[in-house]
C-alpha positions as CSV (number, residue, x, y, z in Angstrom):
1,M,-0.3,-0.2,0.4
2,A,1.7,3.2,-1.1
3,L,1.9,6.1,1.4
4,D,-0.1,9.2,1.0
5,L,2.2,12.0,1.7
6,A,-0.4,14.8,1.6
7,A,-2.4,13.0,4.3
8,L,0.8,12.0,6.3
9,S,1.9,15.9,5.4
10,G,-1.8,16.9,7.0
11,R,-1.2,14.8,10.2
12,I,2.1,15.7,10.9
13,A,1.1,19.4,10.8
14,R,-1.8,18.4,13.1
15,A,0.2,16.7,15.4
16,R,2.3,19.6,16.0
17,T,0.2,22.2,16.2
18,E,-2.0,20.0,19.1
19,A,1.7,19.5,21.2
20,G,1.7,23.9,20.8
21,L,4.6,23.5,19.4
22,T,6.2,25.9,16.3
23,Q,7.5,24.8,13.1
24,A,10.6,25.7,15.0
25,E,10.3,23.8,17.9
26,L,9.6,20.7,15.9
27,A,12.6,21.1,13.9
28,N,14.7,21.5,16.7
29,G,13.4,18.3,18.3
30,A,13.4,16.1,15.6
31,G,17.1,17.6,14.8
32,L,15.8,19.2,11.3
33,D,15.7,22.7,9.7
34,R,13.1,24.8,10.1
35,T,12.8,24.9,6.5
36,A,12.6,21.3,6.1
37,I,9.4,20.9,8.7
38,A,7.9,23.5,6.5
39,K,8.0,21.8,3.2
40,I,6.8,17.8,4.9
41,E,4.0,19.8,6.1
42,T,2.9,20.8,2.9
43,G,4.1,18.1,1.0
44,A,6.8,19.4,-0.8
45,R,9.2,17.1,0.7
46,G,9.3,13.4,1.9
47,V,10.3,12.0,5.3
48,S,12.2,9.3,5.8
49,A,11.6,6.7,8.6
50,L,14.0,8.2,11.4
51,E,12.8,11.5,10.8
52,L,9.0,10.3,11.0
53,A,10.4,8.7,14.7
54,R,12.0,11.6,15.2
55,I,9.2,13.8,14.9
56,A,6.0,11.3,16.5
57,T,8.4,11.6,20.0
58,T,9.0,14.7,19.8
59,V,5.1,15.7,19.2
60,G,3.9,12.7,21.8
61,Q,2.2,10.5,19.3
62,R,2.9,6.9,18.2
63,I,4.7,6.7,14.9
64,E,1.6,4.3,13.2
65,W,-0.6,7.1,14.9
66,L,1.0,9.8,12.1
67,L,0.1,6.9,9.5
68,T,-3.0,6.4,10.2
69,D,-6.5,8.9,10.5
70,G,-7.4,6.8,13.6
71,P,-11.1,6.2,15.0
72,E,-14.1,7.5,12.5
73,S,-15.3,9.7,15.1
74,V,-12.1,11.3,16.0
75,V,-11.5,12.3,12.4
76,A,-14.7,13.6,12.5
77,Y,-14.8,15.6,15.7
78,R,-11.1,16.8,14.3
79,V,-13.0,18.9,11.1
80,R,-15.3,20.9,14.2
81,R,-13.1,21.6,16.7
82,D,-10.9,24.5,17.2
83,T,-6.9,23.0,18.1
84,S,-6.1,26.2,19.4
85,S,-9.0,25.6,22.7
86,S,-7.9,25.0,26.2
87,L,-10.0,21.5,25.8
88,A,-6.4,20.3,23.5
89,E,-5.6,17.9,26.2
90,I,-8.4,16.0,27.1
91,N,-9.3,16.1,23.3
92,R,-5.7,14.5,22.7
93,E,-5.7,11.9,25.2
94,L,-9.1,10.8,24.3
95,E,-7.5,10.4,20.8
96,R,-4.8,8.2,22.5
97,L,-7.1,6.3,24.6
98,A,-9.9,5.7,21.6
99,R,-6.7,4.3,19.2
100,D,-5.4,1.9,22.3
101,V,-8.4,0.8,23.4
102,E,-9.1,-0.1,19.3
103,F,-5.8,-1.7,19.3
104,L,-6.9,-3.8,22.4
105,A,-10.2,-4.9,20.5
106,E,-8.5,-5.9,17.7
107,Q,-5.7,-8.1,19.3
108,A,-7.1,-9.3,22.2
109,D,-10.0,-11.9,22.5
110,S,-10.9,-10.7,26.3
111,L,-11.9,-7.1,25.2
112,T,-14.6,-7.3,23.2
113,L,-16.8,-4.1,22.4
114,A,-20.1,-4.5,20.4
115,Q,-22.0,-2.1,18.6
116,R,-25.3,-0.7,20.2
117,D,-28.5,0.7,19.3
118,P,-28.5,4.4,20.0
119,W,-31.1,5.4,22.3
120,E,-33.1,8.6,22.2
121,V,-32.1,11.6,23.3
122,P,-34.1,12.9,26.0
123,R,-36.0,16.1,25.5
124,S,-37.7,16.8,29.1
125,L,-36.7,16.0,32.8
126,A,-39.5,13.2,32.6
127,E,-37.6,12.1,29.4
128,A,-34.3,11.7,31.3
129,D,-35.0,10.4,34.5
130,E,-36.9,7.5,32.2
131,L,-33.9,7.1,30.6
132,A,-31.7,6.4,33.6
133,A,-34.1,4.4,34.9
134,R,-33.2,2.3,31.8
135,A,-30.2,2.8,32.1
136,R,-30.1,1.2,35.9
137,H,-32.3,-1.8,34.9
138,E,-30.1,-2.8,32.0
139,L,-27.3,-2.9,34.2
140,D,-29.1,-4.8,37.0
141,I,-29.1,-2.4,39.7
142,Q,-31.6,-2.3,42.3
143,P,-33.6,0.1,42.3
144,N,-32.8,2.1,45.8
145,A,-29.3,0.9,45.5
146,P,-26.1,3.2,45.3
147,V,-24.0,2.9,42.4
148,L,-21.0,2.2,43.1
149,R,-17.6,1.3,41.7
150,L,-18.9,3.5,38.2
151,A,-15.9,2.0,36.1
152,E,-16.3,-1.7,36.6
153,T,-20.2,-1.0,36.3
154,L,-20.4,1.0,33.4
155,S,-18.5,-1.7,31.3
156,P,-20.9,-4.1,30.8
157,L,-22.6,-1.8,28.3
158,G,-19.3,-1.3,26.1
159,L,-18.2,2.1,27.7
160,L,-14.5,2.2,28.9
161,V,-14.5,4.7,31.8
162,F,-10.8,6.3,32.6
163,V,-9.5,8.5,35.0
164,S,-6.6,10.7,35.0
165,D,-5.8,14.0,36.3
166,L,-5.9,16.5,33.7
167,G,-5.3,19.7,35.8
168,P,-8.2,22.2,37.4
169,N,-8.7,24.0,34.6
170,A,-8.8,21.3,31.9
171,A,-12.9,20.0,30.9
172,D,-14.9,18.1,33.2
173,G,-14.6,15.0,30.7
174,G,-14.8,13.5,27.2
175,T,-16.1,10.8,25.6
176,V,-15.2,9.1,22.3
177,L,-17.7,6.8,20.1
178,L,-16.2,3.7,18.4
179,A,-17.3,0.9,15.6
180,G,-18.0,-1.0,18.6
181,G,-18.2,0.5,22.5
182,G,-17.1,3.5,23.7
183,V,-14.4,5.8,25.8
184,S,-14.7,8.1,28.4
185,L,-12.1,9.8,30.1
186,V,-12.8,12.0,33.7
187,N,-10.9,14.9,34.4
188,G,-9.3,13.1,38.1
189,A,-8.4,16.9,39.4
190,S,-12.3,17.4,40.3
191,Q,-13.4,16.3,43.7
192,L,-14.6,12.3,43.8
193,G,-18.7,13.3,43.9
194,R,-17.9,15.5,40.7
195,R,-15.8,13.2,38.9
196,R,-19.0,10.4,39.7
197,L,-21.7,12.7,38.2
198,T,-19.0,13.6,35.2
199,A,-19.1,9.5,34.3
200,A,-22.5,9.7,34.2
201,H,-23.1,12.3,32.7
202,E,-20.7,10.7,29.8
203,L,-22.8,7.8,30.3
204,A,-25.9,9.6,28.9
205,H,-23.2,11.0,25.4
206,F,-22.8,7.3,25.3
207,L,-26.1,5.9,25.1
208,V,-27.7,8.1,22.5
209,A,-23.9,7.8,20.1
210,D,-22.9,10.9,20.5
211,D,-19.7,10.6,18.7
212,F,-17.0,12.7,20.3
213,T,-18.1,15.1,22.9
214,V,-16.6,17.1,25.3
215,D,-18.1,18.1,29.0
216,W,-16.4,21.9,30.5
217,R,-17.8,22.1,34.3
218,I,-20.3,19.6,34.4
219,S,-23.7,21.0,36.3
220,E,-22.3,24.4,36.3
221,G,-21.9,26.3,32.8
222,A,-23.9,23.4,31.0
223,E,-27.4,24.6,31.7
224,S,-27.7,26.8,28.5
225,E,-27.4,23.8,26.7
226,R,-30.9,22.3,26.4
227,T,-29.4,18.5,25.9
228,E,-26.5,19.2,28.1
229,A,-28.6,20.2,31.0
230,L,-30.7,17.0,30.7
231,F,-27.8,15.1,30.6
232,D,-27.0,16.0,33.7
233,R,-30.5,15.3,35.3
234,F,-30.1,11.6,33.8
235,A,-26.9,11.8,35.8
236,R,-28.2,12.8,38.9
237,S,-31.1,10.6,38.2
238,F,-28.9,7.8,37.9
239,L,-26.5,8.1,41.0
240,L,-29.6,9.4,43.1
241,P,-32.8,8.3,41.9
242,S,-36.1,9.7,43.3
243,S,-37.4,6.6,45.1
244,A,-33.8,6.0,46.8
245,L,-33.2,9.2,47.8
246,T,-36.8,9.8,49.2
247,E,-36.5,6.9,51.0
248,Y,-32.9,7.0,52.9
249,W,-33.4,10.6,53.3
250,A,-36.7,9.8,55.8
251,S,-34.5,7.0,57.4
252,V,-31.9,9.3,58.7
253,S,-33.7,13.0,59.0
254,D,-34.5,12.8,62.1
255,E,-30.5,12.9,63.3
256,G,-30.9,16.9,61.9
257,P,-30.2,18.1,58.2
258,R,-26.8,18.4,58.3
259,A,-26.0,14.2,59.4
260,A,-28.6,14.0,57.0
261,A,-26.9,15.4,54.3
262,V,-23.5,13.9,55.1
263,R,-24.9,10.3,55.7
264,T,-26.6,10.6,52.4
265,A,-24.2,12.1,50.2
266,S,-22.0,9.3,51.9
267,K,-23.7,6.6,51.1
268,F,-24.7,7.5,47.2
269,Q,-21.1,9.3,47.1
270,V,-22.3,12.3,45.5
271,D,-21.3,16.0,45.8
272,M,-23.2,18.1,48.3
273,A,-23.8,20.5,45.0
274,T,-26.1,17.6,43.5
275,L,-27.5,16.1,46.3
276,A,-29.0,19.7,46.7
277,T,-30.1,19.9,43.7
278,R,-31.4,16.3,43.4
279,L,-33.6,17.0,46.9
280,T,-35.2,19.9,45.6
281,E,-36.1,18.2,42.3
282,S,-37.3,15.4,44.1
283,G,-39.4,17.4,46.2
284,I,-37.7,16.9,49.1
285,L,-36.3,20.3,50.2
286,S,-37.6,23.4,49.3
287,R,-35.0,25.6,47.9
288,E,-33.4,27.7,50.7
289,D,-33.1,24.7,52.8
290,A,-31.5,22.8,49.9
291,H,-29.2,25.7,49.5
292,R,-27.9,25.0,53.4
293,V,-27.2,21.8,52.3
294,R,-25.0,23.2,49.3
295,G,-23.2,24.6,52.7
296,V,-22.2,21.5,54.0
297,R,-18.9,19.8,54.1
298,T,-18.2,16.4,55.5
299,T,-15.2,16.1,57.9
300,Q,-13.1,13.6,59.3
301,A,-14.8,14.0,62.5
302,D,-18.0,13.0,60.4
303,I,-16.3,10.0,58.8
304,L,-15.1,8.7,62.3
305,E,-18.6,9.3,63.8
306,Y,-21.2,8.4,61.3
307,E,-18.6,5.1,60.1
308,L,-19.1,6.1,56.6
309,L,-18.3,4.6,53.6
310,V,-14.8,5.7,52.2
311,P,-14.9,3.6,48.9
312,Y,-11.8,3.3,46.6
313,E,-13.6,4.5,43.7
314,L,-12.8,6.6,40.5
315,E,-9.4,7.7,41.9
316,R,-7.7,10.3,40.5
317,Q,-5.5,7.7,37.9
318,I,-7.9,5.0,37.0
319,L,-8.1,2.0,34.2
320,P,-10.9,0.2,33.7
321,S,-9.9,-3.6,34.7
322,V,-11.3,-5.0,31.5
323,Y,-8.4,-2.8,29.8
324,E,-5.8,-3.6,32.5
325,R,-6.3,-7.4,31.7
326,A,-6.1,-6.9,27.8
327,V,-3.3,-5.3,28.3
328,L,-1.8,-8.0,30.5
329,S,-3.0,-11.1,28.7
330,L,-1.3,-9.6,25.4
331,Y,2.2,-9.4,27.0
332,R,1.6,-13.1,28.4
333,G,1.1,-14.2,24.8
334,E,4.3,-11.9,24.0
335,R,2.4,-9.9,21.7
336,I,3.7,-6.7,22.4
337,T,6.4,-5.5,24.5
338,A,7.2,-5.1,28.1
339,E,7.5,-1.3,27.1
340,R,4.8,-1.3,25.0
341,A,2.7,-3.0,27.9
342,L,3.6,0.1,30.4
343,E,2.7,2.4,28.0
344,L,-0.6,1.1,27.4
345,L,-0.9,1.3,31.2
346,R,-0.2,4.6,31.7
347,G,2.4,4.8,34.5
348,K,0.2,2.5,36.9
349,Y,2.4,0.0,36.5
350,E,6.1,-0.6,36.5
351,G,8.5,-3.3,35.4
352,D,8.5,-5.4,38.3
353,D,4.5,-5.2,38.0
354,L,4.0,-7.1,35.5
355,P,4.2,-10.6,35.1
356,P,6.4,-12.8,34.7
357,L,6.9,-14.7,31.4
358,A,6.6,-18.3,31.4
359,T,9.9,-20.1,30.3
360,P,9.5,-22.7,27.3
361,N,10.4,-25.8,28.2
362,E,13.2,-28.0,26.5
363,S,10.5,-30.2,24.1
364,E,9.1,-26.8,22.8
365,L,12.5,-25.4,22.0
366,W,13.6,-28.1,19.7
367,S,10.2,-27.3,18.0
368,I,11.1,-24.2,17.4
369,V,14.8,-25.0,16.3
370,N,13.4,-28.0,14.1
């Protein structure tokens, strides 16, 4: 298959821009003249394999990613996105995750992401609640049960939830729809309750088959967008079904509003802002009383006194276990190197954490030699 020089030059120029580099900076990192980079990006000059490897390293991309366009949803999104926006980091990380997940889905039998028929986009608050109830039912979550271990809970739907600390000024999260399944990335810089709300919000995008979406300040700045507001409602309803919230709040309300808020937020693992909004939506508290709940902060003393759940949930850096298992299975089968395995595992593992490889016995070695 002949190399498409025009497509390659476009990918190099785009990768440089997304990495925030000038042509001179890319040239310096790749050991080339600036004029050579300019010619490469316009297609006026070819590029050797060694030069391409150096360029890929400088822009932080794998060399094969400069040779292919990647998932269709990523390509489609590039057409309409502003590459100079402050969302560049989450855009780049989502693309990396999408490519890696598609690679693993192709290579590892343990990672199967089937296509799903999209659900209807909710057009009203009632429809958002119905969508949340439907999602809980499909995931076999009991009506009054809290949704815990979100990353593991959502993977049977084909949605792989990753968490990475992108910094306090980055977007809350984003989702890429793949040929089968999808990938969501949640900003680990947010507080736990907000991370969980973001993951639930991204689930809504996945269920209605939005191809590539990035969400900024979930539940705070999205109210001007009707669909985003309804996805916020879906997220709150998914994590805090009205019936479950009403029943539990009634069981702890005699301890006083502050204690009830602390206990309820802990049980359902939501932040106080989400709890306060949902208490109002469910008709449990007035806006004035809910506003006071919003200001409650859970303390170390509360955790001890009320014996609150302190979960290992959506940590600031997390990979779905099905993704980790797929990487390790390829490594055990010696289909990827230790270096590639560690790259796919995104800093969560060190070399000593990888499983030992089986040593072939003498008969196996002779069968290879002969």
